N, C-alpha and C positions, 0 to 999 in steps of 0.2 A: 504494500500500500504506500504510494509515494508521499502522501500527506494526510494528516488527520485533523486539520484545524489549526487555529491560532496557537502559537507558543506564547507563554506568558511574558509580560513585561516584568520589571522588578516589582515585587509585592509592595503595594502602596502602604506606607506607614509613616507616622509622624516621627520627626527626628527625636531620638531618645526614647521612643515608645518601648514598652516592655516587649519581650520576645513573643512572637506569635505562637499559636498552638503547635505548628509543625514546620518543618523546613519546606520551602517552596519546591514544587515539582515542575521541572522544566519540560516535561512531555507536552505535546500539543493536547488541547482539550479533547479533541475527538479520540485520540489514543487513550486518554485516561478513561473516557466513557466506555470504550471497547474493552479495556482491561478490567473495568469494574463489572463487565457483563451486562451493562445497561442497554447496549445497542450493538448491532453487528457492523462490521467494517463496510459492507455494501451500502448501508443507510448513511454512514458518514461520507462515503465517496459521492453518493447522490446529492447530499446536502452541499458538499464542496463544489460540485459541478453547478448546482443552482446558484450558489453564492457568486461563483465566477462570472455568471451571466448577468448579474445585477449591476446597475450603475453604481458609481462611487457614492452618490448621494443617498441611494436607497439600499445600500448593501447591509444585509443583516449578519449578525454574528452567528457562528456555526451552532452554538448552543441554542440560540433562539429559533433558528431554523429547525433544529431537531425537535424542539418542543412544539412548534407550530405544526409540524408534520405528524405529530402523535407518536414519535419514536421514543421519547422520554418525557417525564413529567418535571414540573418545576423543582420539587425536592431533590430529584436526581441531579439536575443541573447545578443546584446549589452545592450539593456534596462534591461534584466534580470541580467546580470553581474554587471551593475551599481547599481541596487537595492541591490544585494547581498553584494557588497563591500562599499555601502554608498557613491557612487560617482555620479557625474553628467554625463549626456550624451551630446554629441555635434554633431550638424548637419554640416558636412563639405561641403555639397553641397550649403550652404547658406553663408558661411563665408570663409575668407582666413587668413592665419597666418600673424602676424606682421613680415614684412620683416627683420627688424633688429634682430629678435631673431633667424633666420635661421643660422646665423654665429656661434651661441652658440653650435649648434649640426650639425656636418657634415652629409652629405647625407648618407654616409656609416653607421655611427652610428645610425642614425634615422631609416634606413632600418633594421639594426640588431635588434634593440629594438622594431621595429614596432611602432614608435612614431613620433609625430610632434609637435614642440613648437607652441603655438597659440598666447598667449597674456600675458601681465603682469597684475597681480592683487596685487597692493601694492608692497611689496618686493618679492613676489612669481611669478613664471612663470607657467601658465596653459599649460599642455602638454596633447595632445590627445594620447591615447594608444588603441590598439586593444585587448590586453590580460592583464587585471589587476592582473591575478593570478600568473604572473611570480614573482619568489622570489626577494625581495629587489629592485623591479623595480623603485620605487620612489627614493630610496636612490641612486641608480646608476645614474639616471637622474639628481638628485640634484647635485651630485659630478661632473657630466659632464658639466652641464650648469653653475655651480658656483652660484646657487641661490636655494632658497626653491622651491619646486615643488608641484603643485596641479594636480592630475590626473583627466582626463575626458575620458569617454569611447566612442569610435567610431567604427562602423562596419569595419572589416579589409579591405574589398574591397574599401569602401568609403575612408578610411584612406590612402590606397596605392595610389589611384588616386590623392587625394589632395596633398599628399607628392610629387609625381612625378611632378605634375603641378607646385607646389610652388617652388621647387628647379630649375626646368627648366625655369620658368618665371622670376625668380630672378637671373639667371645666368648672371653675369656681372653687375647686378643692384647694388649690394653692392659697387662695385668700383665706379659706377656713383654717388651714394649717398655720398660716402666719398669724391669724387672730388668736389661735390657741397658744402659740409660742409667746405672743405678746402678753397674754394673761399669765401663763405659767412660768415665764422667764426664758432666758436664752436656751437653745437646745442643749448646750453643753453642761448646763447647770443641773443640780440634783432635781429629780422629778418632783412636780408639785403634788401635794396631798389634798389640795382643795377639791371638794366635790362640786361639780357644775351640774345643775339640774334644770336651769331654765331652758325653754324650747329652742332659743337662739344660740345657746352655748355651742362653741365649735365642736366639742366632742360629741354632743347630742346630734348635731347635723351629720357628722361622720358615721356614727352608728346607724342612724336612720338611712343614710345612703347605702351603707353596706347591706342592710337587710332588704331594702327595696331592689337593689341590684340582684341579690340572690333570688328573690321571687321572680323577677323578670327572666332570669337565666335558667329557671326551673331547678335550682339547686336544692338538694336535700339536706346539706350540712354546710355550715360556714366555719372555717378555722381562722381564728385570730391569734397569730403566733409571734411572740417576741423573739427576735434574733439578735445577734451581737450588734449589727449595724442598722437594723430596721425592724419594722413590724410587718410581717407578711400576712396578707389576707388571701385565703384560698376558698374556692367554692367546689363542692362535690357535685358534679353534673353528670348524670347518667353513670354514676358509679366511679368516676375518675376525678381526682382533684385537679383543679386548674387555678393557678395564681391569677388574681384579678386586681390586686392593689398592693402597693408598697408604701408604708407610712413611716415617718421619723420615729426613732426610739423614744423621743421625749413624750410621745402620746401613749405609750404602752400602759402605764398605770392608770391614766384617766380613762382609757378605753375599757379596761377590765372593770373599773369602778362603775362606769356608766351601765354596763351590762348587769352588774350585780345589783345596782339600785333597781333596774327594771325587773329583775327576777326576785327581788326581796331577799337577797343574800347579805351576809355580813361583809361589808367592804373593808373592814379592818383586818380580817383573817385572810392572810395571803400564803400561809404555809400549808394549810390542809385543803384537800380537794373539797369542792362544794357543788351541789346540784340544785337547780331551781327551775322555774317555769315562768314564761312571759306570755301574756295574751295581748296581742296588739293587732293593728291593721296596717298593712304596707302594700303599696301599689294597688290599693282598692280591694285587698283580699284580707279577710280575718285569719289570723295565724295563731297557732299554738306552738310556741318555741320552747324546746327543752334546752336548758343551759348546763354546761359542765365546765368547771374551772379546775386547773391544776398548776401548781408551781413548777417552773422549769428553771434552767440555768440563768436565763435573762429576763425573767418575769413570769407573769401568769398567762398560761395558754387558755384560751376560751373557745369552746366549741358550741355552736348553736345548731340543734336539730330542728329543722323547719317542718311543721305539719300544717298543711293547708286545709282549713276546715271546709273549703268549698270544692275540694278535689272530687272528681267523679270516681265512684267505686267500679273497679273492673269486674266484668262478668267472666265466667270461666272461658268463654269463647274468645276473650280478649287477651288471655294470658300468653298465648303462643303455643298451646298444646296442639299437636297434629290431631286430625279428626278422630283417628282410631284411639289415640291415647286419651283424648277428652271423653270419648264414649266409654272407655274402660273405667276412667276415674269417676264418671257420673254413676256408673253401676255400683261402684264401691261406696260412695258417699250417701247413697239412698238406702243403705242398710240401716235397720232400726237400732242396731247396737254394734259395738266393736270399736277398735282404736285405729285411727288413720294418722300417720306421722309424716310430716314434711321434714326432709333432711337437707342440709346445706350449710355453707359458712355464713358468717354475718354479712348482710347486704345482698343475699341471693334471692330475696323476694318471698321468703317463707310466710311472713305475716300477710302479704298481699294475697297469696294463694289461700290462706285460711279465711281471710275476710270474703274473698270471692266464693269460697265454699259455703260459708255461713249465709251469704246472700242467696245461694241456690237452695239450701235445705230449710231455711226458716219459713214458718207459716204461723197462722193464728191458732192452729190446732196443737202446737207443741210449745214447750217452754225451753227457750234457748238461753243459756247463761255462759258468761266468760269470766276468766280471771287473767289479767294481762299486766304487763310491766313495760310501758304504761299503756293505757287505752289510746290507740292512735287514730281510730275512726269511730265516731259515735253512731250507732244504729238506733233509730227512733223506736224500734219495737223489740229490742233485745236487752236483757238485763246484764250490764257489764260492770265488772269490779276491777279496780286497779290495786295492785299490791302496795303495801306500805310496811317495809321491813322495820322501820323505826317504831311503828305502832304494833309490831308483832304479826302483821298480816303478810304471810309468804304465799308462794304458790301452793304449798302443801296445805296450810291452814285455810286458805281461800277455797281450795278444792273441797276440803272437808265441809266447809260451810255451804257450798253450792249443793252438795249431795243431800243436804237436809232441806233444800228448797224445791223438791219435786221436779228436777230437771229431766228433759228428754235428751237434749243435745248439749254438749259442754265443749267449750274451747279453753284449753290451757295454753297460755302464751308460749311457755317453754318448759320442757322437762329437764331440770338441771341436776336433780339428785335422786337418790334411791327412794326416798320417802315419797316424793311427788310421783315418781314412776309407779310405785306400788299402788298408790291410791287411784291413779289414772287407769291402770290395768284392772284393778278391782271394780272400778265403775263400769268399764267396758264389759266385764264378765257378768255384771249384775243387771244388764239390760239398758245401758246408756250408750249413746253414740258420742265418742270422744275424739276431738281433733287436737293435735299438738305439734310441736316442733322439737327437734334435737339438733345439736351441732355434730354432723357427720358428713363425710365427703360424698357419699352416694347412698342409694337406697339399700344396698346390701349391708353396708357398714352400719346403717341405722339399727339393724337387728342386733349386731354385736355391741352397739353402744349401750343397749339395755342390759345385756349380759354382763358387760363391764361394770355396770352399776350394782350388780348383785341380784338381778331379777332371774328367777328360775326359768330355764328355757321352755318348760312345758306351759308355764303361765303366758309367756310371750306367744307361743305357738297357738294358744287357745284364744287369745284376745285380739291380736293384731289382724286387721283386714288387709292393710297394704302399707307400704312405706313409699314415699315419693322423694326421689332425688331431684334437685333442681339447681340451676344457675341462672343468672341474668347476663345476657350479652348485649352490647350496644349494637344498634342497627345502623347500617350504612345510610348516610344522608342521601336521599333521592334527588336532591337539588344539585348535587355536585358529583354524583357517582360516575366513575370512569374505570376502564379496564386497567389492570396493572399486572406486573409479573412478580409473583412471590419470590422471596429469597430462598436459597437452597435449604436453609434451616426451616423455613415455613413449609416448604414442599415436603421435607422429611416428616414433619409433624403431621401434615395433612394426610400423607399416605399411611402413617402409623395409626391415625384415627379412623382409617377405613376409606379415605378418599381415593377415587379412581380417575378423576378427570385431570387432564394435563393441558387442555387447550387454554391459552392465555386469556381468551375472551370470557371464560367462565369466571375468572377472579375479578371482582370489582371492589373498589373502595372509594370513599369520598375524598375529593381533592381539598376540601375545606372551603367554606363559603360563609356568607353572613347568616344564613339560616341555621347552620350548625355551629356557629361561633368559631369557625376555623378548625374544628376538630375532625371533620369528616364523618361524624356520627350524629344521629339525632334519635333520641329515644332508646328504649331497651325492650327486649322480648325474652320470655322465659324459655329455657331448655329443660325438658323434663324426662324422667323415666319413672314408670310406675311398676313396683314389684308387689304382686299380689301373693297372699299367703295360700298357695295351692297345697295339695297333699304332699307333693314332692318337697316343696320348700319347708313345709311343717316338719317333715321327718329330718331334714338337714338341721333345722334349728334345734329340735329336741336332741339331736346327736352332737350338738356343738360343732358343726362343720365349719371349716374356714370360710372367710368372707368370699374368697375368689370362687370356691365351689358353689356357694349359694348364688353368686352372680352368674356363673356359667350356666347353671341349671335354669335360672330365670330367663336368660337369653334363649336357651334351647326351647323353653316353653312359650316364647313369643314376645318377651320384653324387648322393647327398642331402647338401647342404652343412650345416655345423654350424648355421647360422642357421635353416635349415628345421626341424631337430630342436628347436632352442631355442623357436621359435614354437609347435611342437606341445606342448611341455611347458607353456608359458604357457596355451594353450587348454585343456589337460587340468587346469589348476589345480595342476600340479606345482611351479611356481616362479613368480616375479614378473617383470614387465617390468624393474623396477629391477635385479634380480639379473642378468638377461641383459645389460642395459646395462653392468653392472660387469665381466662376465667374458667375454662373447662379442662380438666386434667385427664390425660390419657395415661393409664398405669399399665 
C-alpha cells in the first residue's frame, strides 16, 4: 500500500506543558486505523483516491472521509488521532467539566476551537478537543485560559453535546457559587458552619438545581461526593453513573447540611452515617427522596434515592419477558399458594417485577399485604407496611404480624435471614401465596441461597413454585442507532453466551445523541429466566444437588437461560455486547 493518509505534524502542545499520555506515533492515520483493525486497506486507498480528486479548497481529511463513508465511527477516529499525536482520549458521556474552569473559556471561544476545559492536573488544565491537528491549538488555548494546557481527544459529536450541556447547566451557576463564597468566605479558608435556609441562599439554589436536573434526566440516584479538589455530583441513569456537575470544595459542608435540614437529620453529627427522607416537588413532579449520608476522607458523601410518586407502574407485558416466559410466569403466579422468589443483584429490577406481579394478582376478593424496606410505590387498594428496625419492626416480625391479618397474598420485600425465610416458607405451606426476593446471581442459585440459610431442602422443595433470575440491561437508543463491529473480546463473549451471528450488520449501538444524553442508551429492559419446581428439580433439591446440575436439568426441561435472552436482544439490535458483558454473567 503506497500511502495510508496524512502523517502527523508535531503534536501540538503549549510550551512547558506536562508530558502527554503517550509518545506520538508517526505512522500515517490510515495505517494506524488499519493496524487497529478498524478499517481495511482497500477502504483507505479508496478514500485517498477520492481525496486526491478534490480541490484544495474542498479537500477533506482522510479520517473525515472514512467517517462520512461509514467505514469508521467518530470514537474510532478519535482513538486513532490520539494515538497519532500521543494524546489521551476522554469519554465525555461519563464525566463532566469542572464548573469553575468554564469561566476561563467563553462558550463562543470553546465552540470556535471545538474544545472544552475539563479539569486541573497540577498547574495545567486538561482540555478536550475534537481536532488535535489544528495548528498551534494548545498554545492558543494556553494563552486563552492563562495556564498550561494538556490536550485530550474526544469525538466531535460527543464533545459538542457535552459542551452545550455544560454551559447550559452552569448558566447562572457561577454567580450562585460566587455569592456562596462571598457569604462563606474565600474558598481557601476553613469551611463555614453557618446554616443557610432561606429560599434564595446559594446552597439552596444549588441543591434545588441538582434535584431538578436528576428528575429531568430520569435519574434514580444522585451522588454528592466530596473529593480532594472538588465536589463531584453524579446521576445514576439507566443503571450507570454519569458525572453531571463539579463544584468547589468550599461548598461541601453546606451542601450536606442543606440536604440534612431537608431530611430532618442532625446537621451537627458528621461522623456517623444517617438516613432520612425528603418529600418535595421538583420539575413539577412530587418526589419521595431517601437520603443516606456517610463520612469519607474529604467530607460527607450524600446519596439521594429518587422515587417519583407519579411514575407509571409497569405491567408484566412491559417488563421485557418473551411471550413464552411471560405465559409460564403468569401460570405460576395465579397459584393460590406457594412461594415465588425473584433473584438478582441490587438494581436488577426485582422490586419492579414484584410490584408488576402484585398489580396482576390483586383483586377485591383477596387480601393482599406487604412488608417492605421501604415502600417504594403506594397501591391504593393494598395494605402495605414499611419496616422500622429502630422500633423493632423487621421483616420477620412484620411477616408474623401480617399472618395474623387474614392475608391471601403476601409480598416480603427481601428474605435476608433464616428467620424470615422460615416464616415465609411456613406461610406458603399453610395456604398463602408469597412473593419475595433474595440476592443470588441466577434462578438456580436462589435455591441454594435458602439452603445456605439453614432451610431444610424438603421444606424448600414443598413450598417453592418457581425462582426467577433477572437482570436489567440498557437498551440501544433508537434515535442514534448504527451498525458497529464488536471487539475481539466482545465477539468471544458473544459466542460463549451462545451467539451464532457474525454479520457486522447484526450488531448495533447508539452513537450518542441529545435524546440519550450522549450515552447511546435510552431506557432499560429486563432479562429473565424462570425455573419452575418440577418433579425432577424437586428431587435434585431434596438431594442437595449442585447448582450447575439443577441449572442443566432446568434447561433440559425447557428453561430459557438469561444468557439466551440477552443474545436475542443483541441480535435484535436491542442492546450491545458490551452492555450484556456488564450486566449478564456467563459462567
